[in-house]
Backbone as CSV, one residue per row, in Angstrom:
resi,resn,N_x,N_y,N_z,CA_x,CA_y,CA_z,C_x,C_y,C_z
1,MET,77.562,-35.968,-19.532,79.047,-35.939,-19.913,79.016,-35.377,-20.991
2,LYS,78.436,-36.123,-22.013,78.130,-35.703,-23.384,77.848,-34.006,-23.520
3,LYS,77.011,-33.345,-22.940,76.757,-32.207,-22.730,77.953,-31.038,-22.577
4,ILE,78.674,-32.035,-21.715,79.886,-30.825,-21.329,80.937,-30.695,-22.699
5,PHE,81.072,-32.509,-23.117,82.055,-32.093,-24.484,81.339,-31.383,-25.365
6,PHE,80.361,-31.234,-25.966,79.331,-30.569,-26.576,79.467,-29.099,-26.593
7,LEU,79.711,-28.723,-25.590,79.776,-27.268,-24.470,81.066,-26.126,-25.051
8,ILE,81.836,-27.656,-24.680,83.411,-27.607,-24.483,83.816,-26.430,-26.312
9,PRO,83.649,-26.494,-27.088,83.763,-25.778,-27.747,83.050,-24.781,-28.658
10,LEU,82.067,-24.689,-28.293,81.495,-23.018,-28.038,82.108,-22.360,-27.184
11,PHE,82.669,-22.675,-26.194,82.958,-22.016,-24.794,84.129,-21.406,-25.426
12,LEU,85.138,-22.289,-25.949,86.449,-21.795,-26.567,86.175,-20.863,-27.649
13,PHE,85.253,-21.483,-28.810,85.430,-20.561,-29.963,84.512,-18.947,-29.457
14,GLY,83.753,-19.480,-28.298,83.081,-17.707,-28.149,83.552,-16.662,-27.215
15,GLN,84.816,-17.308,-26.623,85.921,-16.764,-25.931,86.908,-15.938,-27.218
16,ASN,87.198,-16.369,-28.381,88.300,-15.880,-29.256,87.277,-14.731,-30.386
17,MET,86.101,-14.493,-29.906,85.496,-13.325,-30.990,85.954,-12.321,-30.567
18,PRO,86.432,-11.135,-31.693,86.360,-10.028,-31.598,85.536,-9.399,-31.100
19,PRO,85.567,-8.373,-30.655,84.802,-7.026,-29.501,83.802,-6.521,-30.906
20,MET,82.569,-6.176,-30.584,82.227,-5.635,-32.228,82.514,-4.114,-31.507
21,PRO,82.914,-3.400,-32.867,83.310,-1.550,-32.583,82.303,-1.034,-31.808
22,PRO,82.419,0.383,-31.578,81.757,0.975,-30.600,80.503,1.828,-31.889
23,MET,79.389,2.025,-31.658,78.728,2.563,-33.106,79.012,3.942,-32.356
24,PRO,78.670,4.834,-33.692,78.806,6.367,-33.339,77.189,6.628,-33.094
25,PRO,77.644,7.884,-32.290,76.365,8.827,-31.554,75.508,8.872,-32.722
26,VAL,74.195,8.973,-32.733,73.370,9.324,-33.837,73.085,10.944,-33.801
27,MET,73.441,11.483,-34.998,73.852,12.693,-35.366,72.632,13.317,-35.558
28,ASN,72.295,15.020,-35.267,71.413,15.486,-35.315,71.168,16.398,-36.538
29,LEU,70.209,16.789,-37.419,70.364,17.432,-38.462,70.030,19.014,-37.984
30,PRO,71.775,19.982,-38.745,71.841,20.903,-38.373,70.242,22.439,-38.120
31,THR,69.991,23.104,-37.134,69.284,23.371,-36.929,69.386,25.239,-38.116
32,ASP,68.764,25.715,-38.158,68.950,27.047,-38.804,68.775,27.976,-37.722
33,LYS,70.021,28.843,-38.024,70.331,29.681,-36.726,69.113,30.773,-37.205
34,HIS,69.047,31.105,-37.819,67.357,32.460,-37.431,66.160,32.008,-36.727
35,LYS,66.099,30.893,-36.755,64.829,30.141,-35.992,65.383,30.286,-34.579
36,GLU,64.016,30.230,-33.681,64.898,30.611,-32.253,64.166,28.908,-31.770
37,LYS,62.899,28.343,-31.975,62.194,27.191,-31.928,64.027,26.041,-32.133
38,LYS,63.726,25.110,-31.639,64.744,23.841,-32.196,63.572,22.868,-32.743
39,ARG,64.133,21.971,-33.782,63.741,21.381,-34.442,63.272,20.301,-33.137
40,PRO,62.131,19.441,-33.295,61.691,18.636,-32.744,62.822,17.017,-32.650
41,ASN,62.847,16.071,-31.575,63.512,15.054,-32.208,62.404,14.218,-32.721
42,THR,63.094,14.294,-34.480,62.368,12.804,-35.106,62.977,11.891,-35.451
43,ASP,62.761,11.425,-36.259,63.534,10.187,-37.108,64.444,11.024,-38.191
44,ILE,65.719,10.830,-37.722,66.721,11.300,-39.213,66.294,10.954,-40.419
45,LYS,66.195,9.574,-40.264,65.944,8.908,-41.864,64.566,9.736,-42.375
46,ASN,63.735,9.718,-41.629,62.553,10.568,-42.308,62.741,12.217,-43.142
47,SER,63.611,12.360,-42.134,63.799,13.964,-42.675,65.290,13.959,-44.158
48,LEU,65.626,13.487,-44.077,66.461,13.563,-45.218,65.549,13.121,-46.156
49,PRO,66.480,13.645,-47.420,65.522,13.553,-48.948,65.819,12.240,-49.062
50,LYS,64.664,11.793,-50.286,64.850,10.450,-50.322,66.196,9.397,-50.892
51,GLU,66.388,10.184,-51.403,67.797,9.735,-52.341,68.864,9.610,-51.063
52,CYS,68.886,10.033,-49.921,69.797,9.795,-48.798,69.096,8.766,-47.793
53,GLN,67.811,8.378,-47.898,67.699,7.318,-46.660,67.809,6.319,-46.562
54,ILE,69.170,5.520,-48.017,69.349,4.308,-47.905,70.609,3.862,-47.403
55,ILE,71.140,5.632,-47.008,72.674,5.411,-46.743,72.615,5.971,-45.531
56,PRO,73.514,5.143,-44.636,73.434,5.462,-42.791,73.786,6.957,-42.759
57,PRO,73.585,7.066,-41.713,73.973,8.686,-41.089,74.790,9.136,-40.775
58,MET,75.730,8.012,-40.344,77.344,8.064,-40.185,77.585,8.552,-40.996
59,LEU,77.168,7.796,-42.172,78.301,8.505,-43.722,78.136,9.307,-44.124
60,ILE,77.172,9.974,-43.922,76.443,11.345,-44.195,76.842,12.476,-43.605
61,PHE,77.139,12.442,-42.258,77.621,13.411,-41.441,78.924,12.736,-41.033
62,MET,79.645,12.843,-41.449,81.038,12.252,-41.562,81.835,13.347,-40.526
63,PRO,82.881,13.078,-39.899,83.499,13.632,-38.746,84.791,14.258,-39.841
64,PRO,84.754,15.754,-39.846,85.422,17.010,-40.691,87.072,16.265,-41.255
65,PRO,87.825,15.870,-40.136,88.649,15.141,-40.529,88.920,13.349,-41.478
66,LEU,87.788,12.916,-40.891,87.851,12.092,-42.022,87.545,12.116,-43.692
67,GLU,86.208,12.864,-43.251,85.876,13.204,-44.255,87.161,14.100,-45.653
68,ASN,87.941,14.547,-45.128,89.017,15.133,-45.751,90.083,13.822,-46.203
69,ASP,89.958,13.243,-45.578,90.944,11.922,-45.824,90.094,10.893,-46.781
70,LEU,88.897,10.601,-46.764,87.944,10.325,-47.747,87.982,10.939,-49.007
71,ILE,88.100,12.354,-49.130,88.059,13.049,-50.380,89.500,12.708,-51.569
72,LYS,90.751,12.466,-50.352,92.463,12.599,-51.078,91.835,11.156,-51.495
73,CYS,91.435,10.034,-50.462,91.337,8.641,-51.020,90.623,8.561,-52.369
74,LYS,89.282,9.007,-52.467,88.378,8.524,-53.670,89.242,9.630,-55.059
75,ASN,89.880,10.919,-54.363,90.227,11.598,-55.755,91.853,10.546,-56.654
76,ALA,92.762,9.958,-55.702,94.135,9.212,-55.949,93.466,8.156,-56.180
77,LEU,92.345,7.385,-55.827,91.931,5.908,-56.582,90.871,5.787,-57.789
78,PHE,90.322,7.257,-57.621,89.960,7.548,-59.357,90.145,8.141,-60.310
79,MET,91.459,8.565,-60.102,92.460,9.090,-61.130,92.577,8.181,-62.326
80,PRO,91.955,9.046,-63.425,92.226,8.754,-64.820,93.731,8.272,-64.942
81,LYS,94.335,6.815,-65.702,95.665,7.098,-65.932,95.883,7.790,-67.154
82,LYS,97.197,8.270,-67.514,97.637,9.312,-68.610,97.258,8.322,-69.716
83,GLU,97.022,6.891,-69.892,97.052,6.452,-71.186,95.654,6.882,-72.053
84,LEU,94.948,6.513,-70.434,93.162,6.862,-70.885,92.863,8.261,-71.284
85,ALA,93.712,9.064,-70.684,93.551,10.125,-71.006,93.613,10.804,-72.509
86,GLU,95.030,10.106,-72.687,95.116,10.173,-74.171,94.623,9.978,-75.303
87,LYS,94.416,8.576,-75.299,93.226,7.602,-76.009,91.613,8.830,-76.297
88,LYS,91.407,8.756,-74.845,89.768,9.911,-75.270,90.098,11.010,-75.488
89,LEU,90.996,11.959,-75.495,91.184,13.021,-75.747,91.786,13.659,-76.944
90,LYS,92.684,12.134,-77.194,92.960,12.616,-78.682,94.035,13.609,-78.681
91,THR,94.843,13.998,-77.780,96.209,14.750,-77.568,97.451,13.905,-76.503
92,LYS,98.134,14.617,-76.344,99.010,14.175,-75.653,99.155,14.558,-74.213
93,VAL,98.963,14.197,-73.377,99.079,14.602,-71.839,100.218,14.612,-71.213
94,ILE,100.337,15.753,-70.668,102.059,15.986,-69.595,101.419,15.783,-68.431
95,SER,100.658,16.427,-68.005,100.169,15.619,-66.368,98.963,15.810,-65.936
96,ILE,98.220,15.022,-64.978,97.329,14.827,-64.508,96.516,14.847,-63.048
97,LYS,96.507,15.711,-62.176,95.934,15.594,-61.168,94.849,16.273,-60.618
98,ALA,94.898,16.096,-59.043,93.070,16.327,-58.471,92.741,17.560,-58.418
99,VAL,92.430,18.515,-58.890,91.274,19.630,-58.355,91.151,20.088,-56.911
100,ASP,92.134,20.597,-56.479,91.594,21.118,-55.099,90.246,21.681,-55.050
101,GLY,89.947,21.423,-53.788,88.497,21.460,-53.211,86.847,20.933,-54.005
102,PHE,87.174,19.859,-54.668,86.264,19.038,-55.682,86.696,17.712,-55.519
103,ILE,85.598,16.725,-55.392,85.881,15.478,-55.479,85.871,14.766,-57.097
104,GLU,86.633,13.881,-56.752,86.812,13.157,-58.647,86.749,14.381,-59.652
105,VAL,87.327,15.383,-59.393,87.488,16.432,-60.234,89.005,16.445,-61.021
106,TYR,89.377,16.053,-62.057,90.919,16.170,-62.538,91.327,16.991,-63.196
107,GLU,92.526,18.101,-63.071,93.193,19.137,-63.966,93.834,18.252,-64.735
108,ILE,93.878,18.434,-66.237,94.427,17.571,-67.364,95.053,18.882,-68.154
109,LYS,96.270,18.268,-67.820,97.728,19.345,-68.618,97.559,18.235,-69.691
110,THR,97.610,19.815,-71.148,97.921,19.263,-72.539,98.958,20.178,-72.425
111,LYS,99.857,20.032,-73.777,100.672,20.941,-74.487,100.068,22.548,-74.956
112,ASN,98.750,22.201,-75.364,98.508,23.786,-75.595,97.229,23.899,-74.501
113,SER,96.320,23.710,-73.636,95.185,23.354,-72.905,95.754,23.275,-71.533
114,ILE,94.512,23.154,-70.870,94.325,22.919,-69.582,92.633,22.332,-69.457
115,ILE,92.762,21.086,-69.376,91.547,20.314,-69.377,90.845,20.330,-67.869
116,TYR,89.879,19.843,-67.604,89.121,20.183,-66.428,88.233,18.609,-66.456
117,CYS,88.527,17.551,-66.433,87.378,16.341,-66.403,86.930,15.354,-65.000
118,ASN,85.962,14.894,-65.199,85.451,13.811,-64.209,86.322,12.751,-64.622
119,LYS,86.342,11.389,-62.977,86.654,10.586,-63.297,87.104,9.689,-64.274
120,ASP,85.509,9.388,-65.261,85.741,8.727,-66.394,85.940,9.380,-67.903
121,LEU,86.362,10.249,-67.629,86.912,11.356,-68.825,85.092,11.821,-69.767
122,SER,84.135,11.821,-69.071,82.972,11.776,-70.231,82.335,13.101,-70.072
123,LYS,82.854,13.804,-69.230,82.845,15.445,-68.893,83.816,16.167,-69.091
124,CYS,84.039,17.298,-69.746,85.071,17.954,-69.781,85.022,19.109,-69.908
125,PHE,85.929,20.134,-69.695,85.930,21.443,-70.071,87.236,22.125,-70.429
126,GLU,87.367,23.050,-70.642,88.522,23.848,-71.248,88.863,25.005,-70.258
127,VAL,89.198,24.793,-69.997,89.705,26.447,-69.137,90.359,27.515,-69.957
128,LYS,89.814,28.673,-69.992,90.535,29.947,-70.447,90.851,30.576,-69.564
129,ARG,91.751,31.469,-70.084,92.421,32.050,-69.691,91.977,33.678,-70.072
130,TRP,91.705,34.723,-69.037,91.391,36.026,-69.533,92.945,36.808,-69.648
131,ILE,93.103,37.429,-70.479,94.044,38.228,-70.741,93.652,40.038,-70.967
132,LYS,94.497,40.667,-69.481,94.026,42.048,-69.124,94.599,42.720,-70.762
133,LYS,93.768,43.548,-71.120,94.428,44.469,-72.161,95.065,45.902,-71.510
């Protein structure tokens, strides 16, 4: 009888557990188009550069729609504040926006110039415009 009372809470709590999400399928590395032979099925972790081996392949080979949303999210999340930009660049900032096609690169418009900077404003360069004569 004591065994039954001991098992009842386990049974009740075990039923309320949320199901585990499905795991994405393993993605193979892209093959070169000019090669006729396909790569043998090897472990993806071993074929990646050593800098990528700690990151799960599902994060490296993200589906394109999800990757685009992630880029937009990171650009909005890490965008420097106007006050910080004015303090570091020592000039009046008009606007800050993310640069299309780049990750965590921001266009900072000032009164006299346009500056491209990274998220912490440690690397910046001024955009020069060419004038045709």
